C-alpha positions as a Python dict, from the first residue, in 0.01 Angstrom:
ca = {
    (1, 'M'): (0, 0, 0),
    (2, 'H'): (293, 217, 80),
    (3, 'S'): (475, 152, -249),
    (4, 'V'): (140, 258, -436),
    (5, 'L'): (48, 550, -199),
    (6, 'K'): (405, 714, -201),
    (7, 'P'): (458, 792, -569),
    (8, 'A'): (81, 880, -615),
    (9, 'L'): (114, 1149, -350),
    (10, 'E'): (463, 1244, -514),
    (11, 'H'): (285, 1313, -819),
    (12, 'A'): (37, 1539, -627),
    (13, 'V'): (299, 1744, -505),
    (14, 'R'): (447, 1802, -834),
    (15, 'E'): (106, 1908, -975),
    (16, 'G'): (68, 2148, -678),
    (17, 'E'): (-223, 1977, -546),
    (18, 'I'): (-77, 1916, -192),
    (19, 'P'): (221, 2084, -16),
    (20, 'H'): (445, 1778, 63),
    (21, 'N'): (418, 1396, 65),
    (22, 'V'): (336, 1256, 416),
    (23, 'A'): (411, 919, 288),
    (24, 'R'): (782, 995, 295),
    (25, 'N'): (764, 1005, 664),
    (26, 'V'): (656, 658, 694),
    (27, 'R'): (956, 414, 750),
    (28, 'T'): (871, 45, 616),
    (29, 'G'): (1095, -238, 660),
    (30, 'A'): (1220, -480, 388),
    (31, 'P'): (963, -749, 307),
    (32, 'W'): (1048, -1095, 400),
    (33, 'P'): (1084, -1306, 79),
    (34, 'R'): (823, -1559, 7),
    (35, 'R'): (904, -1914, 119),
    (36, 'F'): (919, -2169, -147),
    (37, 'E'): (995, -2544, -189),
    (38, 'P'): (1186, -2615, -487),
    (39, 'L'): (1231, -2969, -630),
    (40, 'T'): (1554, -3170, -571),
    (41, 'T'): (1732, -3305, -827),
    (42, 'E'): (1589, -3643, -769),
    (43, 'E'): (1230, -3497, -731),
    (44, 'A'): (1277, -3309, -1056),
    (45, 'R'): (1377, -3630, -1238),
    (46, 'E'): (1059, -3816, -1075),
    (47, 'F'): (839, -3538, -1193),
    (48, 'L'): (982, -3569, -1544),
    (49, 'A'): (946, -3929, -1548),
    (50, 'A'): (561, -3887, -1443),
    (51, 'A'): (510, -3612, -1725),
    (52, 'S'): (655, -3846, -1990),
    (53, 'G'): (384, -3928, -2242),
    (54, 'H'): (158, -3654, -2137),
    (55, 'R'): (-1, -3429, -2390),
    (56, 'L'): (164, -3121, -2232),
    (57, 'Q'): (490, -3288, -2156),
    (58, 'P'): (707, -3041, -2351),
    (59, 'L'): (515, -2750, -2149),
    (60, 'F'): (640, -2911, -1812),
    (61, 'E'): (983, -2983, -1948),
    (62, 'L'): (1014, -2610, -2051),
    (63, 'A'): (908, -2492, -1711),
    (64, 'L'): (1159, -2706, -1535),
    (65, 'H'): (1448, -2635, -1767),
    (66, 'T'): (1417, -2262, -1827),
    (67, 'G'): (1198, -2131, -1537),
    (68, 'L'): (944, -1968, -1768),
    (69, 'R'): (635, -1842, -1581),
    (70, 'K'): (303, -2012, -1630),
    (71, 'G'): (164, -1715, -1825),
    (72, 'E'): (466, -1693, -2046),
    (73, 'L'): (428, -2077, -2140),
    (74, 'L'): (80, -2040, -2221),
    (75, 'G'): (128, -1718, -2416),
    (76, 'L'): (387, -1879, -2625),
    (77, 'R'): (328, -1892, -3029),
    (78, 'W'): (488, -2077, -3275),
    (79, 'E'): (626, -1776, -3434),
    (80, 'D'): (824, -1711, -3111),
    (81, 'L'): (1023, -2035, -3154),
    (82, 'D'): (1337, -2099, -3352),
    (83, 'L'): (1387, -2461, -3342),
    (84, 'A'): (1652, -2480, -3588),
    (85, 'G'): (1833, -2206, -3400),
    (86, 'G'): (1721, -2362, -3062),
    (87, 'T'): (1594, -2024, -2917),
    (88, 'A'): (1243, -1904, -2784),
    (89, 'S'): (1162, -1514, -2791),
    (90, 'I'): (931, -1441, -2466),
    (91, 'R'): (701, -1153, -2576),
    (92, 'R'): (379, -1179, -2395),
    (93, 'T'): (186, -1356, -2123),
    (94, 'L'): (-158, -1517, -2130),
    (95, 'Q'): (-373, -1414, -1826),
    (96, 'R'): (-725, -1421, -1725),
    (97, 'T'): (-884, -1069, -1674),
    (98, 'N'): (-1208, -963, -1535),
    (99, 'S'): (-1278, -738, -1808),
    (100, 'S'): (-1143, -942, -2119),
    (101, 'G'): (-1145, -1297, -2016),
    (102, 'L'): (-837, -1493, -2138),
    (103, 'T'): (-601, -1236, -2280),
    (104, 'A'): (-252, -1179, -2401),
    (105, 'L'): (-77, -910, -2210),
    (106, 'P'): (271, -761, -2220),
    (107, 'T'): (529, -952, -2008),
    (108, 'K'): (572, -860, -1636),
    (109, 'T'): (868, -623, -1697),
    (110, 'Q'): (1050, -496, -2003),
    (111, 'N'): (1345, -709, -1903),
    (112, 'S'): (1083, -1021, -1901),
    (113, 'E'): (1072, -973, -2278),
    (114, 'R'): (1386, -1174, -2376),
    (115, 'R'): (1534, -1433, -2574),
    (116, 'I'): (1630, -1764, -2425),
    (117, 'A'): (1839, -2074, -2552),
    (118, 'L'): (1640, -2397, -2553),
    (119, 'P'): (1789, -2733, -2427),
    (120, 'T'): (1842, -3018, -2681),
    (121, 'A'): (1582, -3217, -2485),
    (122, 'C'): (1286, -2947, -2520),
    (123, 'L'): (1372, -2905, -2881),
    (124, 'R'): (1294, -3272, -2969),
    (125, 'S'): (997, -3263, -2758),
    (126, 'L'): (835, -2923, -2918),
    (127, 'E'): (904, -3082, -3244),
    (128, 'Q'): (702, -3381, -3176),
    (129, 'H'): (445, -3172, -2996),
    (130, 'R'): (412, -2965, -3331),
    (131, 'D'): (347, -3305, -3518),
    (132, 'R'): (87, -3402, -3270),
    (133, 'Q'): (-99, -3078, -3296),
    (134, 'R'): (-102, -3096, -3672),
    (135, 'K'): (-262, -3424, -3642),
    (136, 'E'): (-522, -3274, -3418),
    (137, 'R'): (-586, -2977, -3650),
    (138, 'E'): (-669, -3235, -3910),
    (139, 'A'): (-872, -3439, -3687),
    (140, 'A'): (-1064, -3107, -3570),
    (141, 'G'): (-1117, -2995, -3915),
    (142, 'T'): (-1349, -2702, -3950),
    (143, 'D'): (-1390, -2697, -3557),
    (144, 'W'): (-1016, -2608, -3513),
    (145, 'K'): (-969, -2282, -3337),
    (146, 'D'): (-638, -2125, -3512),
    (147, 'S'): (-492, -1940, -3186),
    (148, 'G'): (-135, -1983, -3306),
    (149, 'Y'): (-32, -2082, -2944),
    (150, 'V'): (208, -2355, -2888),
    (151, 'F'): (29, -2516, -2607),
    (152, 'T'): (-360, -2534, -2678),
    (153, 'R'): (-658, -2751, -2604),
    (154, 'P'): (-721, -3052, -2854),
    (155, 'D'): (-931, -2798, -3046),
    (156, 'G'): (-670, -2528, -3076),
    (157, 'S'): (-812, -2300, -2828),
    (158, 'P'): (-558, -2126, -2561),
    (159, 'I'): (-539, -2338, -2230),
    (160, 'E'): (-652, -2158, -1893),
    (161, 'G'): (-401, -2131, -1622),
    (162, 'A'): (-633, -2316, -1380),
    (163, 'T'): (-653, -2597, -1615),
    (164, 'L'): (-264, -2633, -1650),
    (165, 'T'): (-260, -2606, -1257),
    (166, 'R'): (-480, -2933, -1247),
    (167, 'H'): (-287, -3126, -1494),
    (168, 'F'): (19, -3008, -1273),
    (169, 'N'): (-118, -3142, -935),
    (170, 'T'): (-224, -3465, -1102),
    (171, 'L'): (142, -3531, -1200),
    (172, 'L'): (260, -3448, -870),
    (173, 'H'): (27, -3702, -728),
    (174, 'R'): (127, -3954, -992),
    (175, 'A'): (497, -3911, -898),
    (176, 'R'): (407, -3911, -526),
    (177, 'L'): (573, -3572, -473),
    (178, 'R'): (466, -3315, -214),
    (179, 'R'): (216, -3039, -329),
    (180, 'I'): (395, -2756, -436),
    (181, 'R'): (281, -2473, -654),
    (182, 'F'): (325, -2453, -1029),
    (183, 'H'): (547, -2132, -992),
    (184, 'D'): (779, -2340, -788),
    (185, 'L'): (902, -2509, -1103),
    (186, 'R'): (1053, -2171, -1164),
    (187, 'H'): (1221, -2162, -833),
    (188, 'S'): (1323, -2527, -887),
    (189, 'A'): (1505, -2446, -1220),
    (190, 'A'): (1705, -2146, -1063),
    (191, 'T'): (1797, -2353, -767),
    (192, 'L'): (1925, -2635, -966),
    (193, 'L'): (2105, -2417, -1195),
    (194, 'L'): (2290, -2235, -891),
    (195, 'E'): (2362, -2578, -759),
    (196, 'Q'): (2534, -2668, -1078),
    (197, 'G'): (2773, -2366, -1053),
    (198, 'V'): (2587, -2163, -1313),
    (199, 'E'): (2665, -1778, -1257),
    (200, 'L'): (2409, -1565, -1109),
    (201, 'V'): (2391, -1314, -1421),
    (202, 'V'): (2318, -1611, -1645),
    (203, 'I'): (2020, -1707, -1422),
    (204, 'K'): (1916, -1351, -1408),
    (205, 'E'): (1889, -1320, -1760),
    (206, 'L'): (1709, -1663, -1810),
    (207, 'L'): (1441, -1585, -1562),
    (208, 'G'): (1384, -1212, -1714),
    (209, 'H'): (1482, -1045, -1372),
    (210, 'A'): (1507, -662, -1394),
    (211, 'H'): (1796, -637, -1164),
    (212, 'I'): (2055, -903, -1074),
    (213, 'G'): (1975, -789, -704),
    (214, 'V'): (1651, -948, -741),
    (215, 'T'): (1785, -1284, -833),
    (216, 'A'): (2027, -1259, -556),
    (217, 'A'): (1785, -1193, -306),
    (218, 'V'): (1531, -1439, -369),
    (219, 'Y'): (1805, -1710, -397),
    (220, 'A'): (2015, -1588, -123),
    (221, 'H'): (1953, -1915, 102),
    (222, 'V'): (2089, -2112, -191),
    (223, 'R'): (2404, -1899, -223),
    (224, 'L'): (2455, -1935, 152),
    (225, 'R'): (2447, -2295, 131),
    (226, 'L'): (2663, -2320, -153),
    (227, 'Q'): (2916, -2087, 32),
    (228, 'R'): (2901, -2302, 333),
    (229, 'D'): (2979, -2603, 112),
    (230, 'A'): (3279, -2404, -36),
    (231, 'I'): (3443, -2304, 298),
    (232, 'D'): (3395, -2664, 430),
    (233, 'L'): (3570, -2785, 112),
    (234, 'L'): (3861, -2557, 180),
    (235, 'G'): (3871, -2631, 557),
    (236, 'H'): (3902, -3009, 472),
    (237, 'A'): (4190, -2941, 225),
    (238, 'L'): (4365, -2736, 488),
    (239, 'R'): (4328, -2974, 760),
    (240, 'E'): (4428, -3285, 544),
    (241, 'P'): (4685, -3177, 306),
    (242, 'T'): (4749, -3431, 11),
    (243, 'W'): (5120, -3554, 46),
    (244, 'N'): (5304, -3573, -298),
    (245, 'T'): (5475, -3909, -275),
    (246, 'S'): (5613, -3901, -608),
    (247, 'K'): (5983, -3829, -680),
    (248, 'P'): (6068, -3473, -707),
    (249, 'D'): (6170, -3354, -1054),
    (250, 'D'): (6551, -3282, -1063),
    (251, 'G'): (6529, -3144, -1398),
    (252, 'D'): (6723, -3454, -1557),
    (253, 'E'): (6419, -3676, -1665),
    (254, 'P'): (6238, -3592, -1983),
    (255, 'P'): (5872, -3512, -1969),
    (256, 'L'): (5603, -3762, -1971),
    (257, 'C'): (5409, -3778, -2287),
    (258, 'V'): (5059, -3919, -2342),
    (259, 'A'): (5170, -4079, -2678),
    (260, 'P'): (5496, -4180, -2833),
    (261, 'V'): (5650, -3901, -3036),
    (262, 'P'): (5723, -4044, -3394),
}
């Protein structure tokens, strides 16, 4: 409420409607980051195994491999994909609004509009999905609704976010995994990338965050754990040095070669 009221009153000051902005006198603390429960590597494998063969398998693979938001996934059009080049352009989000129903809207922020690289596994799934959708189009005939979206209902119409959530919960139950939100697939992707040693700036670009500070703040707990692992590894090395039992090099022996020199 404060973040909305403060700039509104600031605008009123500039317009001469009020003498000063009283919201400036209010001090608010930093908000606590929302808790989330990302999937572990093993849980992620189990989820993908449960999604295998599902009609929306490529969507779930994209979510877990790239961290795309639900609306960004549902808003993908075939024209946004370059399967030959292995990239996807994120240009819109599909959301339900009270006034217009299911509507394509601009991305969350300017930085959210981005181009990302697609993993090889996702490219194969998308190609198979395109062939499946072509068959569905032929089967539907004149009843096909040509929306242009990558992920659609069997008649070509866009998919509701609530419908996708139901499919997601069904897969969690099939995999016997704990209940999480669909958005936690995004957190899972970022967490697993961090644990693999991927640089924070790369994850920031992939997720479409406006500032790297946002990425750093959200995943501070992961970075702290990685720091702890790193200093524990260093401490182990300092406590137990590796003794070099090989014969010291006196300069008289020729260097070893991996293959004989002809």
